[in-house]
PASEBA-1860 file (N, C-alpha, C; in nm, 3 decimals):
! residues 281
1> MYNYCVVG> -8.546/-2.512/-3.270/-8.536/-2.657/-3.303/-8.544/-2.665/-3.460 ~ -8.615/-2.594/-3.531/-8.617/-2.582/-3.672/-8.492/-2.543/-3.735 ~ -8.416/-2.436/-3.675/-8.288/-2.408/-3.731/-8.177/-2.518/-3.706 ~ -8.185/-2.599/-3.601/-8.098/-2.720/-3.596/-8.124/-2.821/-3.698 ~ -8.253/-2.835/-3.748/-8.280/-2.930/-3.844/-8.216/-2.889/-3.978 ~ -8.246/-2.756/-4.004/-8.179/-2.703/-4.137/-8.031/-2.713/-4.132 ~ -7.969/-2.684/-4.035/-7.820/-2.691/-4.027/-7.782/-2.844/-4.055 ~ -7.848/-2.934/-3.982/-7.814/-3.076/-3.991/-7.842/-3.131/-4.134
9> IALLFKLD> -7.956/-3.101/-4.203/-7.967/-3.130/-4.335/-7.866/-3.078/-4.425 ~ -7.817/-2.957/-4.408/-7.720/-2.890/-4.489/-7.576/-2.969/-4.471 ~ -7.559/-3.014/-4.354/-7.422/-3.083/-4.327/-7.424/-3.219/-4.385 ~ -7.535/-3.279/-4.410/-7.555/-3.412/-4.476/-7.484/-3.418/-4.610 ~ -7.500/-3.301/-4.694/-7.436/-3.297/-4.820/-7.282/-3.278/-4.821 ~ -7.224/-3.244/-4.716/-7.085/-3.219/-4.710/-6.999/-3.322/-4.638 ~ -7.079/-3.427/-4.586/-6.993/-3.520/-4.500/-6.998/-3.658/-4.577 ~ -6.909/-3.744/-4.530/-6.916/-3.876/-4.597/-7.025/-3.964/-4.542
17> SLSQLLLV> -7.026/-4.085/-4.587/-7.156/-4.170/-4.541/-7.157/-4.206/-4.393 ~ -7.043/-4.229/-4.336/-7.042/-4.265/-4.205/-7.074/-4.138/-4.103 ~ -7.020/-4.032/-4.151/-7.056/-3.907/-4.070/-7.197/-3.866/-4.088 ~ -7.245/-3.898/-4.206/-7.402/-3.859/-4.232/-7.491/-3.961/-4.145 ~ -7.455/-4.074/-4.133/-7.530/-4.170/-4.050/-7.523/-4.128/-3.910 ~ -7.401/-4.093/-3.848/-7.403/-4.054/-3.709/-7.482/-3.923/-3.682 ~ -7.478/-3.831/-3.787/-7.545/-3.712/-3.767/-7.700/-3.739/-3.771 ~ -7.739/-3.821/-3.861/-7.887/-3.860/-3.859/-7.935/-3.915/-3.722
25> VYIMNFLD> -7.845/-4.012/-3.660/-7.890/-4.066/-3.528/-7.903/-3.953/-3.439 ~ -7.788/-3.867/-3.430/-7.804/-3.757/-3.330/-7.920/-3.671/-3.346 ~ -7.961/-3.637/-3.467/-8.070/-3.559/-3.490/-8.202/-3.633/-3.435 ~ -8.213/-3.764/-3.470/-8.325/-3.841/-3.424/-8.345/-3.840/-3.283 ~ -8.230/-3.866/-3.193/-8.236/-3.863/-3.059/-8.273/-3.726/-2.996 ~ -8.222/-3.629/-3.073/-8.248/-3.492/-3.024/-8.405/-3.455/-3.042 ~ -8.462/-3.495/-3.158/-8.607/-3.476/-3.170/-8.688/-3.546/-3.081 ~ -8.644/-3.684/-3.067/-8.720/-3.765/-2.976/-8.722/-3.712/-2.826
33> MFAMRPGS> -8.615/-3.647/-2.783/-8.613/-3.584/-2.652/-8.712/-3.490/-2.640 ~ -8.745/-3.418/-2.739/-8.848/-3.301/-2.721/-8.996/-3.366/-2.747 ~ -8.994/-3.478/-2.815/-9.132/-3.534/-2.838/-9.181/-3.616/-2.716 ~ -9.085/-3.647/-2.625/-9.122/-3.732/-2.507/-9.216/-3.658/-2.423 ~ -9.303/-3.732/-2.369/-9.400/-3.673/-2.261/-9.408/-3.778/-2.145 ~ -9.436/-3.711/-2.027/-9.438/-3.786/-1.904/-9.527/-3.910/-1.921 ~ -9.489/-4.017/-1.876/-9.586/-4.130/-1.861/-9.583/-4.210/-2.001 ~ -9.487/-4.196/-2.083/-9.491/-4.255/-2.206/-9.401/-4.383/-2.219
41> FAKTYKCF> -9.357/-4.428/-2.096/-9.265/-4.543/-2.100/-9.346/-4.662/-2.105 ~ -9.313/-4.762/-2.202/-9.363/-4.881/-2.220/-9.283/-4.976/-2.277 ~ -9.283/-5.105/-2.212/-9.182/-5.206/-2.266/-9.232/-5.335/-2.218 ~ -9.188/-5.434/-2.281/-9.234/-5.585/-2.252/-9.106/-5.656/-2.200 ~ -9.131/-5.726/-2.067/-9.025/-5.785/-2.013/-9.072/-5.938/-1.987 ~ -8.966/-6.025/-1.955/-8.997/-6.154/-1.895/-9.003/-6.136/-1.746 ~ -9.103/-6.197/-1.682/-9.121/-6.181/-1.547/-9.087/-6.311/-1.476 ~ -9.040/-6.295/-1.352/-8.993/-6.408/-1.266/-9.022/-6.372/-1.118
49> PVSFMEGK> -9.050/-6.482/-1.041/-9.077/-6.455/-0.898/-8.945/-6.407/-0.829 ~ -8.952/-6.360/-0.722/-8.846/-6.299/-0.645/-8.754/-6.412/-0.599 ~ -8.792/-6.530/-0.590/-8.713/-6.637/-0.538/-8.600/-6.675/-0.658 ~ -8.628/-6.631/-0.780/-8.532/-6.662/-0.888/-8.421/-6.560/-0.889 ~ -8.413/-6.450/-0.790/-8.295/-6.356/-0.794/-8.187/-6.422/-0.729 ~ -8.060/-6.391/-0.762/-7.950/-6.441/-0.703/-7.922/-6.359/-0.574 ~ -7.861/-6.432/-0.464/-7.841/-6.375/-0.334/-7.937/-6.409/-0.237 ~ -7.947/-6.355/-0.128/-8.022/-6.387/-0.019/-8.171/-6.352/-0.050
57> DRPDVEHG> -8.267/-6.416/0.027/-8.405/-6.396/0.018/-8.447/-6.253/0.035 ~ -8.556/-6.219/-0.041/-8.609/-6.081/-0.029/-8.749/-6.079/0.011 ~ -8.783/-6.104/0.148/-8.918/-6.097/0.189/-8.974/-5.955/0.176 ~ -8.905/-5.857/0.178/-8.946/-5.730/0.160/-9.020/-5.698/0.015 ~ -8.974/-5.782/-0.080/-9.039/-5.788/-0.210/-9.153/-5.876/-0.223 ~ -9.138/-6.002/-0.157/-9.229/-6.109/-0.169/-9.365/-6.066/-0.098 ~ -9.361/-5.991/0.009/-9.487/-5.955/0.074/-9.505/-5.807/0.072 ~ -9.486/-5.744/-0.056/-9.501/-5.614/-0.079/-9.581/-5.586/-0.214
65> GKIIMPPS> -9.582/-5.477/-0.267/-9.640/-5.442/-0.385/-9.544/-5.375/-0.487 ~ -9.421/-5.400/-0.478/-9.322/-5.338/-0.571/-9.241/-5.447/-0.638 ~ -9.181/-5.407/-0.753/-9.109/-5.495/-0.828/-8.962/-5.456/-0.839 ~ -8.872/-5.544/-0.897/-8.748/-5.518/-0.931/-8.725/-5.510/-1.079 ~ -8.664/-5.385/-1.135/-8.649/-5.363/-1.273/-8.498/-5.356/-1.303 ~ -8.467/-5.364/-1.434/-8.321/-5.357/-1.478/-8.279/-5.215/-1.482 ~ -8.141/-5.192/-1.466/-8.096/-5.058/-1.470/-8.131/-4.977/-1.598 ~ -8.141/-5.037/-1.711/-8.174/-4.969/-1.837/-8.304/-4.901/-1.811
73> ALDALTQR> -8.386/-4.957/-1.748/-8.530/-4.905/-1.730/-8.514/-4.761/-1.670 ~ -8.433/-4.764/-1.559/-8.407/-4.636/-1.488/-8.360/-4.512/-1.588 ~ -8.267/-4.553/-1.666/-8.202/-4.459/-1.771/-8.330/-4.404/-1.857 ~ -8.408/-4.497/-1.906/-8.517/-4.458/-1.991/-8.602/-4.377/-1.928 ~ -8.652/-4.407/-1.811/-8.750/-4.330/-1.728/-8.703/-4.194/-1.693 ~ -8.570/-4.178/-1.667/-8.501/-4.051/-1.635/-8.512/-3.963/-1.764 ~ -8.477/-4.016/-1.874/-8.490/-3.937/-1.994/-8.626/-3.892/-2.033 ~ -8.727/-3.955/-1.985/-8.860/-3.933/-2.024/-8.933/-3.849/-1.917
81> NIQYPMLF> -8.847/-3.808/-1.812/-8.915/-3.712/-1.712/-9.032/-3.780/-1.642 ~ -9.041/-3.893/-1.614/-9.144/-3.971/-1.551/-9.180/-3.905/-1.409 ~ -9.297/-3.880/-1.378/-9.341/-3.832/-1.264/-9.320/-3.943/-1.135 ~ -9.287/-3.888/-1.026/-9.269/-3.949/-0.909/-9.406/-3.942/-0.819 ~ -9.430/-4.046/-0.747/-9.370/-4.181/-0.743/-9.394/-4.248/-0.875 ~ -9.296/-4.337/-0.907/-9.301/-4.414/-1.037/-9.407/-4.527/-1.022 ~ -9.512/-4.522/-1.080/-9.619/-4.641/-1.079/-9.640/-4.690/-1.218 ~ -9.665/-4.827/-1.224/-9.662/-4.897/-1.345/-9.790/-4.987/-1.347
89> KLTNKFAT> -9.843/-5.000/-1.472/-9.940/-5.095/-1.504/-9.892/-5.223/-1.578 ~ -9.909/-5.331/-1.512/-9.861/-5.469/-1.567/-9.983/-5.537/-1.631 ~ -9.963/-5.573/-1.749/-10.061/-5.650/-1.828/-10.011/-5.780/-1.880 ~ -10.093/-5.873/-1.873/-10.069/-6.008/-1.948/-10.182/-6.013/-2.066 ~ -10.137/-5.974/-2.172/-10.224/-5.973/-2.288/-10.289/-6.104/-2.331 ~ -10.203/-6.221/-2.291/-10.263/-6.334/-2.323/-10.371/-6.395/-2.235 ~ -10.378/-6.320/-2.123/-10.485/-6.367/-2.029/-10.581/-6.249/-1.997 ~ -10.562/-6.136/-2.062/-10.631/-6.007/-2.043/-10.651/-5.974/-1.895
97> KSTHCGVL> -10.535/-5.992/-1.827/-10.525/-5.961/-1.676/-10.421/-5.847/-1.658 ~ -10.455/-5.765/-1.555/-10.372/-5.648/-1.546/-10.380/-5.614/-1.390 ~ -10.260/-5.538/-1.354/-10.254/-5.494/-1.202/-10.169/-5.381/-1.207 ~ -10.139/-5.322/-1.090/-10.047/-5.204/-1.075/-9.951/-5.222/-0.971 ~ -9.831/-5.151/-0.983/-9.727/-5.168/-0.883/-9.643/-5.064/-0.880 ~ -9.547/-5.049/-0.783/-9.438/-4.958/-0.783/-9.301/-5.037/-0.815 ~ -9.200/-4.961/-0.800/-9.063/-5.022/-0.818/-8.986/-4.998/-0.692 ~ -8.905/-5.104/-0.651/-8.825/-5.089/-0.540/-8.683/-5.065/-0.577
105> EFVADEGR> -8.626/-5.143/-0.664/-8.486/-5.137/-0.710/-8.471/-5.145/-0.858 ~ -8.363/-5.103/-0.915/-8.328/-5.121/-1.060/-8.206/-5.209/-1.061 ~ -8.204/-5.329/-1.025/-8.093/-5.427/-1.010/-8.118/-5.561/-1.081 ~ -8.220/-5.566/-1.158/-8.260/-5.691/-1.225/-8.175/-5.709/-1.345 ~ -8.171/-5.835/-1.394/-8.099/-5.870/-1.516/-8.169/-5.799/-1.631 ~ -8.096/-5.767/-1.734/-8.149/-5.694/-1.845/-8.256/-5.781/-1.913 ~ -8.373/-5.715/-1.945/-8.483/-5.798/-2.008/-8.579/-5.869/-1.927 ~ -8.540/-5.853/-1.777/-8.617/-5.922/-1.682/-8.684/-5.828/-1.581
113> IYMPYWMM> -8.781/-5.861/-1.519/-8.840/-5.798/-1.387/-8.870/-5.916/-1.295 ~ -8.851/-5.891/-1.164/-8.882/-5.976/-1.063/-8.997/-5.918/-0.973 ~ -9.102/-5.999/-0.943/-9.219/-5.948/-0.882/-9.263/-6.061/-0.785 ~ -9.349/-6.011/-0.682/-9.408/-6.106/-0.573/-9.479/-6.227/-0.648 ~ -9.488/-6.329/-0.582/-9.561/-6.445/-0.642/-9.705/-6.425/-0.653 ~ -9.769/-6.352/-0.546/-9.915/-6.318/-0.561/-9.942/-6.233/-0.671 ~ -9.844/-6.146/-0.708/-9.864/-6.062/-0.829/-9.884/-6.148/-0.949 ~ -9.790/-6.239/-0.972/-9.786/-6.328/-1.079/-9.916/-6.414/-1.092
121> RNLLVEEG> -9.956/-6.452/-0.969/-10.082/-6.527/-0.971/-10.206/-6.454/-1.013 ~ -10.205/-6.327/-0.969/-10.312/-6.242/-1.025/-10.313/-6.218/-1.177 ~ -10.199/-6.223/-1.229/-10.168/-6.187/-1.377/-10.191/-6.320/-1.462 ~ -10.190/-6.441/-1.386/-10.210/-6.564/-1.442/-10.084/-6.582/-1.546 ~ -9.967/-6.551/-1.505/-9.844/-6.569/-1.589/-9.749/-6.666/-1.517 ~ -9.676/-6.750/-1.594/-9.591/-6.841/-1.547/-9.447/-6.777/-1.536 ~ -9.346/-6.848/-1.480/-9.224/-6.804/-1.479/-9.169/-6.783/-1.614 ~ -9.106/-6.678/-1.654/-9.060/-6.657/-1.785/-9.163/-6.599/-1.878
129> GFIELESV> -9.275/-6.581/-1.836/-9.379/-6.524/-1.919/-9.361/-6.385/-1.955 ~ -9.419/-6.331/-2.054/-9.398/-6.203/-2.101/-9.513/-6.104/-2.040 ~ -9.466/-5.996/-1.988/-9.556/-5.895/-1.936/-9.528/-5.757/-1.985 ~ -9.631/-5.680/-2.023/-9.615/-5.548/-2.073/-9.620/-5.454/-1.972 ~ -9.531/-5.365/-1.947/-9.504/-5.272/-1.849/-9.528/-5.129/-1.895 ~ -9.616/-5.048/-1.842/-9.640/-4.904/-1.889/-9.643/-4.820/-1.761 ~ -9.579/-4.718/-1.771/-9.586/-4.617/-1.655/-9.720/-4.532/-1.667 ~ -9.778/-4.516/-1.538/-9.905/-4.451/-1.528/-9.900/-4.361/-1.412
137> SLPVAEYV> -10.005/-4.275/-1.402/-10.013/-4.192/-1.300/-10.161/-4.219/-1.237 ~ -10.167/-4.251/-1.110/-10.297/-4.297/-1.038/-10.344/-4.190/-0.944 ~ -10.472/-4.182/-0.911/-10.521/-4.086/-0.805/-10.484/-4.142/-0.661 ~ -10.497/-4.067/-0.575/-10.454/-4.093/-0.439/-10.584/-4.169/-0.374 ~ -10.559/-4.276/-0.300/-10.657/-4.347/-0.240/-10.730/-4.269/-0.131 ~ -10.866/-4.300/-0.118/-10.951/-4.240/-0.007/-11.019/-4.344/0.075 ~ -11.042/-4.472/0.017/-11.116/-4.570/0.078/-11.088/-4.707/0.025 ~ -11.068/-4.805/0.107/-11.046/-4.938/0.069/-11.122/-5.024/0.135
145> KMQPQSVD> -11.173/-5.143/0.095/-11.257/-5.239/0.164/-11.187/-5.370/0.119 ~ -11.150/-5.455/0.224/-11.086/-5.576/0.195/-11.145/-5.689/0.266 ~ -11.133/-5.806/0.209/-11.201/-5.928/0.268/-11.076/-6.025/0.301 ~ -11.058/-6.060/0.424/-10.961/-6.153/0.453/-10.993/-6.298/0.403 ~ -10.902/-6.369/0.350/-10.926/-6.504/0.283/-10.934/-6.617/0.382 ~ -10.905/-6.585/0.519/-10.908/-6.679/0.624/-10.961/-6.620/0.752 ~ -11.030/-6.697/0.829/-11.083/-6.658/0.964/-10.959/-6.645/1.060 ~ -10.839/-6.686/1.033/-10.724/-6.675/1.120/-10.700/-6.533/1.141
153> FLDISNPK> -10.728/-6.443/1.054/-10.695/-6.303/1.057/-10.768/-6.239/1.185 ~ -10.883/-6.297/1.228/-10.963/-6.251/1.347/-10.885/-6.275/1.469 ~ -10.789/-6.362/1.469/-10.722/-6.394/1.606/-10.623/-6.283/1.625 ~ -10.590/-6.192/1.529/-10.509/-6.083/1.571/-10.578/-5.978/1.647 ~ -10.502/-5.936/1.753/-10.572/-5.839/1.851/-10.606/-5.703/1.790 ~ -10.517/-5.655/1.692/-10.561/-5.527/1.615/-10.538/-5.535/1.475 ~ -10.632/-5.609/1.407/-10.609/-5.632/1.264/-10.599/-5.518/1.177 ~ -10.673/-5.405/1.205/-10.655/-5.286/1.121/-10.519/-5.216/1.132
161> AVLERALR> -10.473/-5.207/1.243/-10.336/-5.152/1.250/-10.221/-5.234/1.180 ~ -10.245/-5.377/1.196/-10.148/-5.470/1.119/-10.158/-5.441/0.967 ~ -10.278/-5.432/0.917/-10.302/-5.419/0.780/-10.241/-5.278/0.731 ~ -10.267/-5.188/0.799/-10.214/-5.045/0.764/-10.065/-5.039/0.769 ~ -10.003/-5.112/0.861/-9.860/-5.116/0.859/-9.807/-5.202/0.753 ~ -9.865/-5.303/0.710/-9.810/-5.396/0.604/-9.833/-5.320/0.461 ~ -9.941/-5.229/0.462/-9.958/-5.157/0.329/-9.837/-5.064/0.294 ~ -9.764/-5.040/0.403/-9.655/-4.937/0.373/-9.555/-4.990/0.272
169> TFACLTID> -9.558/-5.112/0.245/-9.465/-5.182/0.152/-9.528/-5.181/0.015 ~ -9.647/-5.139/-0.002/-9.718/-5.123/-0.126/-9.713/-4.978/-0.174 ~ -9.728/-4.960/-0.314/-9.733/-4.835/-0.379/-9.870/-4.809/-0.435 ~ -9.946/-4.920/-0.472/-10.083/-4.884/-0.521/-10.154/-5.018/-0.501 ~ -10.295/-5.004/-0.523/-10.387/-5.116/-0.516/-10.474/-5.122/-0.622 ~ -10.520/-5.237/-0.670/-10.595/-5.254/-0.786/-10.724/-5.343/-0.740 ~ -10.841/-5.295/-0.786/-10.955/-5.375/-0.741/-10.956/-5.518/-0.796 ~ -11.013/-5.607/-0.716/-11.020/-5.751/-0.747/-10.885/-5.832/-0.731
177> DIISINYN> -10.773/-5.755/-0.694/-10.660/-5.829/-0.668/-10.662/-5.891/-0.534 ~ -10.584/-6.015/-0.526/-10.569/-6.078/-0.392/-10.428/-6.061/-0.351 ~ -10.402/-5.963/-0.250/-10.272/-5.931/-0.212/-10.232/-6.015/-0.090 ~ -10.097/-6.021/-0.057/-10.042/-6.102/0.042/-9.962/-6.021/0.135 ~ -9.966/-6.034/0.275/-9.901/-5.967/0.361/-9.837/-6.067/0.467 ~ -9.733/-6.039/0.549/-9.669/-6.110/0.629/-9.685/-6.050/0.786 ~ -9.719/-6.134/0.872/-9.730/-6.098/1.019/-9.704/-6.213/1.097 ~ -9.594/-6.185/1.194/-9.557/-6.287/1.285/-9.523/-6.426/1.207
185> DKKYEFNV> -9.453/-6.411/1.093/-9.405/-6.517/1.023/-9.530/-6.600/0.965 ~ -9.633/-6.551/0.945/-9.752/-6.613/0.886/-9.805/-6.519/0.766 ~ -9.850/-6.599/0.667/-9.894/-6.521/0.547/-10.054/-6.502/0.560 ~ -10.102/-6.376/0.530/-10.244/-6.351/0.523/-10.269/-6.286/0.393 ~ -10.387/-6.331/0.334/-10.420/-6.285/0.205/-10.551/-6.207/0.209 ~ -10.565/-6.097/0.124/-10.691/-6.014/0.121/-10.735/-5.989/-0.024 ~ -10.866/-5.992/-0.030/-10.917/-5.963/-0.171/-10.962/-5.813/-0.165 ~ -10.917/-5.733/-0.260/-10.944/-5.594/-0.269/-11.088/-5.588/-0.333
193> LELRPAGA> -11.191/-5.553/-0.242/-11.327/-5.549/-0.293/-11.369/-5.417/-0.347 ~ -11.322/-5.311/-0.281/-11.370/-5.178/-0.321/-11.258/-5.074/-0.298 ~ -11.253/-4.985/-0.391/-11.156/-4.870/-0.395/-11.228/-4.749/-0.432 ~ -11.172/-4.633/-0.372/-11.219/-4.500/-0.403/-11.106/-4.407/-0.416 ~ -11.089/-4.324/-0.517/-11.198/-4.272/-0.605/-11.193/-4.356/-0.745 ~ -11.114/-4.451/-0.760/-11.102/-4.525/-0.887/-11.066/-4.671/-0.862 ~ -11.066/-4.749/-0.973/-11.038/-4.902/-0.960/-10.902/-4.926/-0.927 ~ -10.804/-4.832/-0.951/-10.672/-4.854/-0.920/-10.621/-4.714/-0.857
201> VSIIECDM> -10.555/-4.731/-0.744/-10.519/-4.603/-0.670/-10.378/-4.619/-0.623 ~ -10.324/-4.491/-0.578/-10.196/-4.470/-0.514/-10.217/-4.472/-0.365 ~ -10.139/-4.538/-0.288/-10.151/-4.547/-0.139/-10.017/-4.491/-0.074 ~ -9.938/-4.416/-0.156/-9.815/-4.364/-0.099/-9.850/-4.226/-0.028 ~ -9.818/-4.204/0.105/-9.840/-4.095/0.175/-9.986/-4.033/0.165 ~ -10.082/-4.131/0.201/-10.227/-4.091/0.187/-10.290/-4.119/0.312 ~ -10.406/-4.058/0.327/-10.493/-4.079/0.439/-10.616/-4.128/0.408 ~ -10.618/-4.278/0.396/-10.743/-4.341/0.348/-10.806/-4.426/0.455
209> NVDFAPPV> -10.938/-4.441/0.449/-11.018/-4.520/0.537/-11.019/-4.673/0.491 ~ -10.984/-4.765/0.604/-10.968/-4.905/0.573/-11.089/-4.955/0.639 ~ -11.172/-5.056/0.560/-11.280/-5.127/0.612/-11.263/-5.277/0.569 ~ -11.334/-5.366/0.656/-11.319/-5.511/0.639/-11.446/-5.565/0.606 ~ -11.448/-5.662/0.521/-11.571/-5.755/0.499/-11.549/-5.881/0.577 ~ -11.661/-5.960/0.607/-11.638/-6.082/0.685/-11.546/-6.169/0.611 ~ -11.453/-6.247/0.690/-11.357/-6.331/0.627/-11.421/-6.440/0.560 ~ -11.360/-6.501/0.460/-11.413/-6.622/0.397/-11.430/-6.739/0.480
217> GYVEPEYS> -11.536/-6.807/0.495/-11.562/-6.906/0.583/-11.609/-6.875/0.728 ~ -11.629/-6.739/0.742/-11.685/-6.692/0.881/-11.834/-6.711/0.886 ~ -11.873/-6.772/1.009/-12.009/-6.797/1.029/-12.054/-6.717/1.162 ~ -12.168/-6.651/1.150/-12.214/-6.570/1.265/-12.248/-6.670/1.376 ~ -12.208/-6.645/1.507/-12.243/-6.729/1.622/-12.393/-6.728/1.647 ~ -12.450/-6.840/1.694/-12.596/-6.841/1.730/-12.612/-6.798/1.868 ~ -12.695/-6.709/1.904/-12.740/-6.664/2.039/-12.865/-6.723/2.072 ~ -12.898/-6.739/2.219/-13.016/-6.780/2.265/-13.137/-6.690/2.248
225> KPAEAMEE> -13.255/-6.722/2.222/-13.360/-6.630/2.225/-13.416/-6.584/2.340 ~ -13.455/-6.454/2.361/-13.518/-6.400/2.477/-13.647/-6.467/2.500 ~ -13.720/-6.443/2.626/-13.829/-6.513/2.662/-13.956/-6.465/2.574 ~ -13.964/-6.350/2.539/-14.058/-6.291/2.454/-14.065/-6.373/2.315 ~ -13.943/-6.381/2.265/-13.941/-6.455/2.131/-13.970/-6.597/2.143 ~ -13.938/-6.664/2.255/-13.984/-6.806/2.276/-14.134/-6.831/2.286 ~ -14.204/-6.721/2.347/-14.358/-6.737/2.366/-14.411/-6.715/2.232 ~ -14.348/-6.635/2.150/-14.411/-6.616/2.012/-14.396/-6.752/1.921
233> DGVDYSSI> -14.317/-6.837/1.977/-14.292/-6.967/1.892/-14.415/-7.061/1.916 ~ -14.508/-7.030/2.003/-14.628/-7.116/2.034/-14.603/-7.226/2.135 ~ -14.502/-7.209/2.223/-14.476/-7.309/2.324/-14.570/-7.287/2.458 ~ -14.639/-7.375/2.504/-14.724/-7.367/2.630/-14.640/-7.378/2.744 ~ -14.599/-7.262/2.808/-14.515/-7.279/2.924/-14.589/-7.307/3.042 ~ -14.720/-7.302/3.050/-14.804/-7.339/3.172/-14.802/-7.474/3.200 ~ -14.783/-7.566/3.106/-14.778/-7.708/3.128/-14.654/-7.756/3.200 ~ -14.543/-7.662/3.196/-14.420/-7.710/3.247/-14.413/-7.688/3.406
241> KIPQTGFK> -14.398/-7.800/3.476/-14.391/-7.805/3.620/-14.257/-7.764/3.671 ~ -14.250/-7.663/3.766/-14.122/-7.626/3.821/-14.119/-7.681/3.955 ~ -14.011/-7.758/4.000/-14.007/-7.812/4.141/-14.003/-7.704/4.236 ~ -14.073/-7.719/4.359/-14.073/-7.623/4.466/-13.934/-7.647/4.547 ~ -13.865/-7.543/4.557/-13.742/-7.540/4.630/-13.742/-7.444/4.742 ~ -13.861/-7.410/4.801/-13.873/-7.312/4.904/-13.815/-7.365/5.038 ~ -13.810/-7.287/5.140/-13.766/-7.318/5.267/-13.854/-7.393/5.345 ~ -13.805/-7.506/5.409/-13.879/-7.594/5.505/-13.807/-7.618/5.621
249> AFGCEGNR> -13.894/-7.558/5.728/-13.825/-7.558/5.862/-13.818/-7.706/5.921 ~ -13.722/-7.738/5.993/-13.704/-7.875/6.069/-13.717/-7.986/5.968 ~ -13.659/-7.971/5.858/-13.672/-8.077/5.755/-13.580/-8.199/5.792 ~ -13.494/-8.177/5.885/-13.393/-8.292/5.913/-13.445/-8.386/6.017 ~ -13.382/-8.502/6.027/-13.418/-8.603/6.128/-13.320/-8.603/6.246 ~ -13.367/-8.635/6.368/-13.281/-8.634/6.476/-13.253/-8.776/6.529 ~ -13.161/-8.784/6.618/-13.121/-8.918/6.687/-13.130/-8.908/6.839 ~ -13.160/-9.031/6.909/-13.156/-9.029/7.041/-13.019/-9.034/7.106
257> LDGKAKKN> -13.011/-8.969/7.227/-12.872/-8.961/7.285/-12.824/-9.109/7.347 ~ -12.936/-9.188/7.398/-12.893/-9.315/7.458/-12.880/-9.430/7.351 ~ -12.874/-9.390/7.221/-12.858/-9.494/7.115/-12.962/-9.573/7.086 ~ -13.091/-9.566/7.150/-13.200/-9.652/7.113/-13.260/-9.591/7.009 ~ -13.341/-9.683/6.919/-13.408/-9.629/6.809/-13.523/-9.540/6.832 ~ -13.534/-9.441/6.758/-13.635/-9.342/6.784/-13.775/-9.392/6.740 ~ -13.870/-9.350/6.802/-14.003/-9.383/6.757/-14.050/-9.319/6.624 ~ -14.126/-9.396/6.548/-14.173/-9.335/6.416/-14.299/-9.261/6.443
265> TSAESSSP> -14.286/-9.128/6.473/-14.400/-9.043/6.507/-14.468/-8.991/6.377 ~ -14.413/-9.022/6.259/-14.480/-8.958/6.131/-14.610/-9.021/6.113 ~ -14.623/-9.160/6.146/-14.753/-9.219/6.119/-14.857/-9.177/6.211 ~ -14.807/-9.154/6.349/-14.909/-9.107/6.455/-14.958/-8.956/6.424 ~ -14.863/-8.878/6.376/-14.900/-8.746/6.348/-14.989/-8.729/6.227 ~ -14.970/-8.824/6.139/-15.038/-8.821/6.010/-15.180/-8.882/6.033 ~ -15.199/-8.948/6.155/-15.346/-9.011/6.171/-15.449/-8.900/6.179 ~ -15.557/-8.916/6.128/-15.669/-8.814/6.157/-15.730/-8.823/6.281
273> LSQHERNI> -15.715/-8.928/6.366/-15.776/-8.937/6.495/-15.701/-8.875/6.603 ~ -15.758/-8.817/6.705/-15.693/-8.753/6.817/-15.651/-8.873/6.920 ~ -15.584/-8.831/7.024/-15.536/-8.915/7.128/-15.655/-8.986/7.197 ~ -15.761/-8.904/7.226/-15.872/-8.969/7.294/-15.944/-9.061/7.205 ~ -15.964/-9.036/7.073/-16.028/-9.136/7.000/-15.959/-9.260/6.972 ~ -15.832/-9.275/6.980/-15.765/-9.397/6.963/-15.788/-9.487/7.098 ~ -15.807/-9.426/7.213/-15.830/-9.509/7.323/-15.977/-9.564/7.335 ~ -16.069/-9.528/7.255/-16.210/-9.581/7.261/-16.211/-9.705/7.193
281> I> -16.275/-9.811/7.259/-16.304/-9.944/7.188/-16.435/-9.950/7.124
END
């Protein structure tokens, strides 16, 4: 490389001004190519929600964790030998907020990036705001703990499988982010409470454990206390009278076959005097 520089400098004195300028630009690009290192791409873009893109709706972008970048970004990333998968850190310097994402396509207008609305909300940035994008390398995820933002998520029969399937549209996760997924045409949001082994991780082709915290607004159901616990409350159960419901033979009343009123024998049977005692005057 040193010999190329010497030859280039020597040629500067033998060429006209235009040729000298072109040669200088060529040498600078040549040296810059050797000086580049993986992960050195950084640029500032205007960000917009996916709904601002021309054409049909893109629910695959809105309910995922990847963005749309311009074609020039792909050229720059290719020249810099960026490692795959391509992961990026997004920073809003005006609000000191940051998150991480992957890239889905390179079809955005030059100078723009399109991202899910939940990502813009986490970054506290409005439509057309400036976001600094920087390529990064993240460790592979081992564990994630999330908190559903609504108790409606408990109505799903297999919530863990639903979340794991939805995370396939994400490239990475950042702690304290509130992400959004779609299931059966309904939006569910989750707060990323805990990540291992770092505060930002890659979830592409990884085997990670997923855990849930109680949803926001969830209340534990109240259960009745057992008998031992009720006695400890100081209640005197001996004063409570329980009605006798035992078996009583011949407890029903009968009727005469001739239709006449039957005699009231209850009073006679209840009298303490015998038959002979009642006949004595």
